[in-house]
C-alpha positions as CSV (number, residue, x, y, z in Angstrom):
1,X,0.0,0.0,0.0
2,X,1.4,3.4,-1.0
3,X,1.4,5.9,1.9
4,X,0.8,9.5,0.8
5,X,2.4,12.3,2.8
6,X,-0.8,13.0,4.7
7,X,-1.5,16.6,5.7
8,X,-2.2,15.6,9.3
9,X,1.2,13.9,9.5
10,X,3.2,16.7,7.8
11,X,1.6,19.2,10.2
12,X,3.6,17.7,13.0
13,X,6.8,18.5,11.2
14,X,6.3,22.2,10.9
15,X,7.6,23.0,14.4
16,X,10.8,21.7,16.2
17,X,10.7,19.0,18.7
18,X,9.4,20.4,22.0
19,X,10.2,19.1,25.5
20,X,7.0,18.0,27.3
21,X,6.7,19.6,30.8
22,X,7.6,17.6,33.9
23,X,4.4,16.4,35.6
24,X,4.0,16.6,39.3
25,X,3.5,12.8,39.5
26,X,5.2,10.2,37.4
27,X,4.1,6.6,37.1
28,X,7.1,4.6,35.9
29,X,6.1,1.1,34.8
30,X,8.7,-1.6,35.7
31,X,7.9,-3.4,32.5
32,X,9.2,-1.3,29.6
33,X,10.8,-3.9,27.3
34,X,9.8,-7.0,25.4
35,X,11.3,-9.2,28.1
36,X,10.8,-9.6,31.8
37,X,9.8,-6.7,34.1
38,X,12.6,-4.9,36.0
39,X,13.0,-5.5,39.7
40,X,12.4,-2.5,41.9
41,X,15.5,-1.1,43.6
42,X,13.7,1.7,45.6
43,X,11.3,2.0,48.5
44,X,8.6,4.6,49.4
45,X,10.0,7.7,50.9
46,X,13.3,7.4,49.1
47,X,14.7,10.4,47.3
48,X,15.9,9.8,43.7
49,X,17.8,11.8,41.1
50,X,17.1,12.0,37.4
51,X,18.7,9.1,35.6
52,X,19.1,7.1,38.8
53,X,18.5,3.4,38.4
54,X,15.2,2.5,40.1
55,X,14.7,-1.0,38.6
56,X,17.3,-3.7,37.7
57,X,17.0,-5.9,34.7
58,X,14.8,-8.9,35.7
59,X,16.5,-11.5,33.5
60,X,18.5,-12.1,30.3
61,X,15.8,-10.5,28.2
62,X,15.2,-7.4,30.3
63,X,16.5,-3.8,30.8
64,X,16.9,-1.5,33.7
65,X,14.5,1.4,34.5
66,X,15.5,4.9,35.7
67,X,14.0,7.9,37.4
68,X,12.8,10.3,34.7
69,X,13.3,13.3,37.0
70,X,14.4,14.0,40.6
71,X,11.9,13.7,43.4
72,X,10.5,11.3,46.1
73,X,9.3,7.8,45.6
74,X,5.7,7.7,46.9
75,X,4.8,4.1,46.2
76,X,6.0,0.9,44.5
77,X,2.8,-0.8,43.6
78,X,0.6,-1.9,40.7
79,X,-0.7,1.1,38.7
80,X,-2.8,1.7,35.6
81,X,-0.7,1.9,32.5
82,X,-1.6,2.9,28.9
83,X,-2.4,-0.6,27.7
84,X,-5.5,-2.0,25.9
85,X,-6.0,-4.6,28.7
86,X,-6.9,-1.9,31.2
87,X,-4.9,-3.9,33.8
88,X,-2.4,-2.6,36.4
89,X,1.3,-3.3,36.3
90,X,4.0,-2.9,38.9
91,X,5.3,0.6,38.9
92,X,7.4,3.2,40.8
93,X,5.4,6.3,41.5
94,X,7.6,9.4,41.9
95,X,6.5,12.9,43.1
96,X,8.7,15.4,41.3
97,X,10.6,18.0,43.3
98,X,10.7,20.3,40.3
99,X,14.5,20.5,40.4
100,X,15.2,18.0,37.6
101,X,18.6,17.2,39.1
102,X,20.7,14.6,37.4
103,X,22.5,11.7,39.1
104,X,26.2,11.3,38.5
105,X,26.6,10.0,35.0
106,X,28.2,6.5,34.5
107,X,30.7,6.4,31.7
108,X,32.4,3.6,29.8
109,X,35.1,3.4,27.1
110,X,33.6,0.9,24.8
111,X,36.8,0.6,22.7
112,X,38.9,-0.9,25.5
113,X,36.1,-2.7,27.4
114,X,35.3,-6.4,26.9
115,X,32.1,-6.8,24.7
116,X,30.1,-8.6,27.5
117,X,30.8,-5.6,29.8
118,X,29.7,-3.2,27.2
119,X,26.5,-5.1,26.7
120,X,25.9,-5.1,30.5
121,X,26.4,-1.4,30.5
122,X,23.8,-0.9,27.8
123,X,21.4,-3.2,29.6
124,X,21.8,-1.2,32.8
125,X,21.3,2.0,30.8
126,X,17.9,0.7,29.9
127,X,18.3,1.0,26.2
128,X,15.6,-0.8,24.2
129,X,14.5,-0.7,20.6
130,X,12.6,2.5,19.9
131,X,11.1,1.4,16.6
132,X,8.2,-0.2,18.5
133,X,9.3,-3.7,19.5
134,X,11.2,-2.5,22.6
135,X,13.6,-5.4,22.4
136,X,16.5,-5.0,24.8
137,X,19.3,-3.6,22.7
138,X,22.1,-5.3,24.5
139,X,20.9,-8.6,23.2
140,X,21.0,-7.4,19.6
141,X,24.6,-6.3,20.1
142,X,25.9,-9.8,19.5
143,X,27.2,-11.1,16.2
144,X,25.1,-13.7,14.4
145,X,25.5,-17.4,14.2
146,X,28.4,-16.9,11.8
147,X,30.2,-14.7,14.3
148,X,30.1,-11.7,12.0
149,X,27.8,-8.9,11.0
150,X,28.5,-7.9,7.4
151,X,25.8,-5.2,7.1
152,X,24.4,-2.8,9.7
153,X,20.9,-1.4,8.7
154,X,19.5,1.7,10.3
155,X,15.7,2.0,10.1
156,X,14.6,5.6,9.4
157,X,11.2,4.5,8.0
158,X,8.2,5.3,10.2
159,X,6.1,2.3,11.2
160,X,2.8,4.1,10.8
161,X,1.7,6.9,8.4
162,X,0.8,9.6,11.1
163,X,4.1,9.1,13.0
164,X,6.9,11.6,12.3
165,X,9.1,11.2,15.4
166,X,12.0,9.6,13.6
167,X,11.7,12.1,10.8
168,X,12.1,15.0,13.2
169,X,14.8,13.2,15.2
170,X,16.9,12.8,12.0
171,X,16.3,16.4,10.9
172,X,17.4,17.8,14.2
173,X,19.9,15.4,15.7
174,X,21.5,13.6,12.7
175,X,25.1,14.0,13.9
176,X,24.3,12.3,17.3
177,X,22.4,9.5,15.5
178,X,25.5,8.9,13.3
179,X,27.8,8.8,16.4
180,X,25.5,6.1,17.8
181,X,25.6,4.2,14.5
182,X,29.4,4.3,14.6
183,X,29.3,2.8,18.1
184,X,27.1,0.0,16.8
185,X,29.3,-0.6,13.9
186,X,32.5,-0.8,16.0
187,X,30.9,-3.2,18.4
188,X,29.5,-5.5,15.7
189,X,32.4,-5.2,13.3
190,X,30.0,-4.4,10.4
191,X,31.7,-3.8,7.1
192,X,29.0,-1.5,5.7
193,X,26.2,0.7,7.0
194,X,22.9,1.3,5.1
195,X,20.5,3.9,6.4
196,X,17.0,3.5,4.9
197,X,14.7,6.5,5.0
198,X,11.4,6.8,3.2
199,X,11.5,9.1,0.2
200,X,8.7,11.3,1.5
201,X,11.2,12.6,4.1
202,X,13.7,14.7,2.0
203,X,14.7,16.9,4.9
204,X,15.7,13.8,6.9
205,X,17.5,12.3,4.0
206,X,19.5,15.5,3.5
207,X,20.3,15.8,7.2
208,X,21.6,12.3,7.4
209,X,23.6,12.6,4.2
210,X,25.3,15.7,5.5
211,X,26.0,13.9,8.8
212,X,27.8,10.9,7.1
213,X,29.6,13.1,4.6
214,X,33.4,12.6,5.0
215,X,33.0,9.3,6.8
216,X,34.0,5.9,5.3
217,X,32.6,5.2,1.8
218,X,30.6,2.3,3.2
219,X,28.1,4.6,5.0
220,X,25.2,5.0,2.6
221,X,21.9,6.9,3.0
222,X,19.2,5.3,0.9
223,X,15.8,6.8,0.1
224,X,13.3,3.9,-0.1
225,X,9.8,3.9,-1.5
226,X,7.2,5.1,0.9
227,X,5.1,2.0,1.0
228,X,3.5,0.5,4.1
229,X,4.8,-1.5,5.9
230,X,8.4,-0.6,4.8
231,X,9.1,0.4,8.5
232,X,9.2,-3.3,9.4
233,X,12.8,-4.5,9.9
234,X,12.6,-7.5,7.6
235,X,10.8,-5.5,4.9
236,X,13.5,-2.8,5.0
237,X,16.3,-5.3,5.0
238,X,14.8,-6.9,1.8
239,X,14.5,-3.5,0.1
240,X,18.1,-2.4,1.0
241,X,20.0,-5.7,0.6
242,X,17.8,-8.0,-1.4
243,X,18.0,-10.5,1.5
244,X,14.7,-12.1,2.5
245,X,14.7,-13.3,6.0
246,X,12.3,-16.2,6.3
247,X,9.6,-16.3,9.1
248,X,11.1,-17.7,12.3
249,X,14.7,-16.8,11.4
250,X,16.8,-13.9,12.4
251,X,18.6,-11.4,10.2
252,X,21.8,-12.0,12.0
253,X,21.9,-15.5,10.5
254,X,22.3,-13.7,7.2
255,X,25.0,-11.3,8.5
256,X,22.6,-8.4,8.9
257,X,21.5,-6.5,12.0
258,X,18.9,-3.7,12.1
259,X,18.4,-0.9,14.6
260,X,16.0,2.1,14.6
261,X,17.6,5.5,14.3
262,X,16.1,6.4,17.7
263,X,17.9,3.5,19.2
264,X,21.2,4.7,17.7
265,X,20.6,8.1,19.3
266,X,19.9,6.5,22.6
267,X,23.2,4.5,22.4
268,X,25.1,7.7,21.8
269,X,23.5,9.3,24.9
270,X,24.2,6.2,27.0
271,X,27.8,5.4,26.0
272,X,29.1,8.9,25.0
273,X,27.2,11.0,27.5
274,X,26.5,8.5,30.3
275,X,22.7,9.3,30.2
276,X,20.3,6.3,30.4
277,X,17.2,6.0,28.4
278,X,14.5,8.1,30.2
279,X,12.7,9.8,27.3
280,X,11.6,9.3,23.7
281,X,10.1,11.4,20.9
282,X,6.3,11.1,20.6
283,X,4.2,12.4,17.8
284,X,0.9,14.1,18.7
285,X,-1.2,14.4,15.5
286,X,-4.7,14.1,14.1
287,X,-7.6,15.8,15.7
288,X,-5.5,18.1,18.0
289,X,-5.1,21.9,18.3
290,X,-1.4,21.7,17.2
291,X,0.2,18.7,15.7
292,X,3.8,18.4,17.0
293,X,6.5,16.1,18.2
294,X,7.4,16.1,21.9
295,X,10.3,14.6,23.9
296,X,8.4,12.9,26.7
297,X,9.8,11.4,29.9
């Protein structure tokens, strides 16, 4: 299905990404990845700082959770979360103190650190796939069955027509995304990098091309046809490489690994800046007063 550049979607790209205000009360679910819920590390009455770890990874396929701002833990209990089931999930409820004070950042030199320790660092930084699947990123930072990753694919194709969060992220923060891509490439030993962006996003294509200009020749920004569901990882891999990954198999078995551009940005923040994943870009569009993208805790 072809996806026209809908006016409702394009309306959300007319203004820069805005920071959503800090609410007085934050409900932080302990289950924010495809795997097991995190294990609470805090108790009611405890003061926390922004970026402080409040939940430890609850298993191999899990990721840590952090305080989105500074404040006081008021409860650790099941709470309503935005899910179609309407059920409650374990959560840490924080009352903001309005100061938004950061915890001391944790740094790592990934170039001289053993790969397993780097993956543990990424797990503890809470980085998960931001393309929609929220798969714990540290588990994708492993070579495939052949021991090598030949091609690193970056997904800059939105998963739904109204969403423009990756579009705006690439327009405004292309250099940081490319720095994150370089980290992925170094850790996986990939020989080439393909960045796939839908052809209805010319500003994002131009921004990413400018960001890779001067890098190794094997960084390539490719404008792909805007055709739903091109944002799916396997569909994009087929468009960019010609490799069709069968159902039930992994792209790494074919020497290809795919990450969302938002995940690359998060890796840059975690490894280069020591900041865990505590926010993401969210598109607000449709029947609203002003369509826009927000960075939301």
